[in-house]
C-alpha positions as CSV (number, residue, x, y, z in Angstrom):
1,M,183.5,-55.8,-40.0
2,P,180.7,-53.2,-40.3
3,S,178.8,-52.5,-37.1
4,V,175.8,-50.2,-36.8
5,A,173.7,-49.5,-33.7
6,V,170.7,-47.4,-32.8
7,N,168.9,-46.8,-29.5
8,V,165.1,-46.7,-29.0
9,F,163.0,-46.3,-25.8
10,V,160.0,-48.5,-25.2
11,Q,157.5,-47.8,-22.4
12,R,157.4,-51.4,-21.3
13,P,159.3,-53.3,-18.6
14,A,162.5,-54.9,-19.6
15,A,161.2,-58.4,-19.0
16,E,158.3,-57.9,-21.5
17,V,160.6,-56.3,-24.1
18,F,163.2,-59.2,-23.6
19,D,160.4,-61.8,-24.0
20,F,159.4,-60.3,-27.3
21,L,162.9,-60.1,-28.6
22,A,163.9,-63.6,-27.3
23,D,161.2,-65.2,-29.6
24,A,163.1,-65.0,-32.9
25,R,159.9,-65.5,-34.8
26,N,159.0,-61.9,-34.0
27,L,162.1,-60.6,-35.9
28,A,160.3,-60.9,-39.2
29,L,157.7,-58.5,-37.9
30,W,160.1,-55.6,-37.7
31,S,163.7,-56.3,-38.7
32,S,164.7,-55.6,-42.3
33,G,167.5,-58.2,-42.0
34,V,165.0,-61.1,-41.5
35,A,162.4,-61.9,-44.2
36,S,160.8,-64.8,-42.3
37,V,161.4,-67.2,-39.4
38,E,160.0,-70.7,-39.4
39,A,156.7,-70.7,-37.3
40,A,157.7,-73.7,-35.2
41,Y,158.1,-72.8,-31.5
42,V,161.6,-73.0,-30.2
43,A,162.2,-72.4,-26.5
44,P,164.3,-69.2,-26.2
45,G,167.7,-69.6,-24.6
46,A,171.4,-69.9,-25.3
47,D,172.1,-71.9,-28.5
48,A,168.4,-72.1,-29.5
49,V,168.3,-72.7,-33.3
50,Y,165.8,-71.2,-35.7
51,R,165.3,-71.4,-39.5
52,Y,165.1,-68.1,-41.1
53,R,165.3,-66.4,-44.5
54,Y,167.5,-63.5,-45.1
55,P,166.0,-61.0,-47.6
56,G,166.8,-61.9,-51.2
57,R,167.6,-65.6,-50.3
58,R,165.5,-68.5,-51.5
59,R,166.6,-71.1,-49.0
60,P,166.4,-70.9,-45.3
61,H,169.5,-70.5,-43.1
62,R,170.2,-71.2,-39.4
63,L,169.8,-68.4,-36.9
64,V,171.4,-69.3,-33.5
65,C,170.9,-67.5,-30.2
66,A,174.5,-66.6,-29.5
67,D,174.0,-64.6,-26.3
68,F,171.2,-64.9,-23.8
69,E,171.1,-62.9,-20.5
70,P,167.5,-62.5,-19.4
71,C,166.3,-58.9,-19.3
72,R,169.7,-57.6,-20.3
73,R,171.0,-58.9,-23.6
74,I,170.2,-61.3,-26.5
75,A,172.0,-61.8,-29.8
76,F,171.3,-63.9,-32.8
77,R,174.0,-65.0,-35.2
78,G,172.9,-65.9,-38.8
79,Q,174.5,-68.7,-40.8
80,R,177.3,-67.8,-43.1
81,M,175.9,-66.8,-46.5
82,W,177.9,-67.2,-49.6
83,S,177.9,-64.9,-52.6
84,P,180.3,-64.7,-55.6
85,L,182.1,-61.9,-53.8
86,G,182.6,-63.7,-50.5
87,T,180.6,-64.6,-47.3
88,Q,178.7,-62.6,-44.8
89,V,177.7,-63.6,-41.2
90,P,175.2,-61.2,-39.6
91,I,174.8,-60.8,-35.8
92,Y,171.7,-59.1,-34.5
93,S,172.2,-57.9,-30.9
94,F,169.8,-56.3,-28.4
95,D,171.0,-54.7,-25.1
96,L,168.3,-53.6,-22.6
97,L,168.7,-51.0,-20.0
98,P,165.6,-50.7,-17.6
99,H,164.3,-47.3,-16.6
100,A,161.4,-46.4,-14.4
101,D,159.4,-45.3,-17.5
102,G,160.3,-48.4,-19.6
103,T,163.3,-49.8,-21.3
104,L,166.1,-48.4,-23.4
105,V,166.9,-50.9,-26.2
106,R,170.2,-50.7,-28.2
107,L,169.7,-52.5,-31.5
108,S,172.9,-53.4,-33.3
109,V,174.0,-55.3,-36.4
110,D,177.5,-56.6,-37.0
111,S,178.3,-58.1,-40.3
112,S,181.4,-60.3,-40.6
113,L,182.6,-60.2,-44.2
114,S,185.2,-62.1,-46.2
115,A,187.0,-62.0,-49.5
116,A,185.9,-59.1,-51.9
117,L,182.9,-58.3,-49.7
118,M,185.4,-56.8,-47.3
119,L,185.9,-54.1,-49.9
120,L,182.2,-53.4,-49.8
121,A,182.1,-52.9,-46.0
122,P,181.3,-49.2,-46.3
123,L,178.3,-50.0,-48.5
124,V,177.1,-52.7,-46.1
125,A,177.4,-50.2,-43.2
126,M,175.6,-47.5,-45.2
127,A,172.7,-49.8,-45.8
128,W,172.4,-50.7,-42.1
129,R,172.7,-47.1,-41.1
130,R,169.7,-46.4,-43.4
131,D,167.6,-49.4,-42.3
132,L,168.3,-49.8,-38.6
133,P,166.5,-46.6,-37.4
134,T,163.4,-47.7,-39.4
135,D,163.6,-51.1,-37.8
136,G,163.8,-49.4,-34.4
137,R,160.6,-47.4,-35.1
138,K,158.8,-50.6,-36.2
139,L,159.8,-52.3,-33.0
140,C,158.4,-49.3,-31.0
141,D,155.2,-49.4,-33.0
142,L,154.8,-53.1,-32.3
143,L,155.4,-52.6,-28.6
144,G,153.0,-49.7,-28.1
145,G,153.6,-46.9,-30.6
146,V,155.9,-44.0,-30.7
147,Q,155.0,-40.8,-28.8
148,P,154.9,-37.4,-30.4
149,A,158.2,-35.6,-30.5
150,T,157.0,-33.1,-27.8
151,A,156.8,-35.9,-25.2
152,K,159.4,-35.7,-22.5
153,P,162.0,-38.4,-22.7
154,P,163.1,-40.4,-19.6
155,A,165.7,-38.7,-17.4
156,A,168.8,-40.4,-18.6
157,S,171.9,-38.9,-20.2
158,T,171.7,-41.3,-23.3
159,A,168.0,-40.9,-23.7
160,A,168.0,-37.4,-25.2
161,A,168.3,-38.6,-28.8
162,V,166.0,-41.7,-28.2
163,P,162.5,-41.8,-29.5
164,S,159.9,-42.7,-26.9
165,A,157.0,-45.1,-27.1
166,T,153.5,-44.9,-25.7
167,P,151.9,-47.3,-23.2
168,V,151.1,-51.0,-24.0
169,R,148.2,-52.0,-26.1
170,T,146.3,-55.0,-25.0
171,S,146.5,-58.4,-26.7
172,S,144.6,-61.7,-26.3
173,A,147.9,-63.6,-26.1
174,P,148.9,-64.9,-22.7
175,N,152.0,-62.7,-22.5
176,G,150.7,-60.0,-24.7
177,F,153.3,-60.5,-27.5
178,D,152.1,-63.2,-29.8
179,Y,151.3,-60.8,-32.6
180,A,152.4,-63.1,-35.5
181,H,151.6,-66.6,-34.1
């Protein structure tokens, strides 16, 4: 099962970052693993079900909130997708670690593969290693923009290799996160 993760730092409180990530409709704004999510509002929470399109697929699939710990962790499990080589089930996970300056977010993707797709696991992992850092930068841009490399990162041992983000930009939405809706 290929598993890839990347850390990003966002200068927003964990509650705001969590609220943005908990609305699966926002995934299509920044995640390369999600082409679109049905626009109908679904209350975020454990077992919430969304309809989404995986890139390259014509029909929508189910996306289920598999893990929901407010301000700490959220995970979405995609529906098993069939191909002539086997099946794939993607899991998109987000772990949040609050800091005084903002929130460290660990983005991870796990792909459960079957049949001949298991032989292609190194290629699947390579694709996610290529795409996930770009996805993290897009997330930072949406939540305030990335600071220049000369900016001082937060004082945490894991934050040394983590890009930083600038302060929040204002929005007309009630919670400041309804960019796509």
